[in-house]
C-alpha positions, -999 to +999 in steps of 0.1 A: +127-337+631+144-359+656+166-389+648+141-413+663+107-409+649+078-429+634+078-437+597+047-414+593+064-383+607+084-360+585+090-361+548+121-375+533+133-387+500+119-422+493+146-451+496+161-462+464+168-495+481+154-514+512+174-539+529+155-563+552+177-573+581+149-579+605+157-609+628+194-606+620+220-597+648+248-572+643+272-571+624+250-587+597+228-556+590+260-536+585+275-561+564+243-563+542+245-525+539+282-524+531+276-550+503+246-532+488+251-495+492+268-491+459+236-503+441+220-469+447+231-438+429+251-412+448+229-392+471+204-420+470+188-434+502+191-469+515+166-480+542+178-508+565+151-525+583+165-539+616+152-548+650+185-557+667+191-528+692+228-527+683+219-518+647+202-486+659+236-473+671+261-493+650+246-482+615+249-444+623+285-450+636+293-470+605+280-440+585+305-417+602+333-442+598+326-445+561+316-409+554+280-416+545+251-397+560+227-412+586+195-394+576+173-407+603+159-437+621+122-444+620+103-467+644+085-495+627+049-503+638+059-540+643+090-533+663+125-523+651+137-493+628+139-483+593+174-467+593+180-443+563+214-439+550+224-415+522+252-426+499+278-398+498+302-413+472 
């Protein structure tokens, strides 16, 4: 499994929360993630839908900074990504 794959590839835990940040420029997708990640249980998955190329690299960097886990980034058929983050605490 690679970190950049299509949504149909691989099998992962389904997201407990999906954040639609399509059309929003960074840092808005990260702000939305930071505000909402505590809505999912620990070890739950948040899927951030984003099409800003900065989000593709910035959300995994935010995960490292905040000690959450970047699970994978899946390419969306219409463009952009579903960036999956596992809440660690």
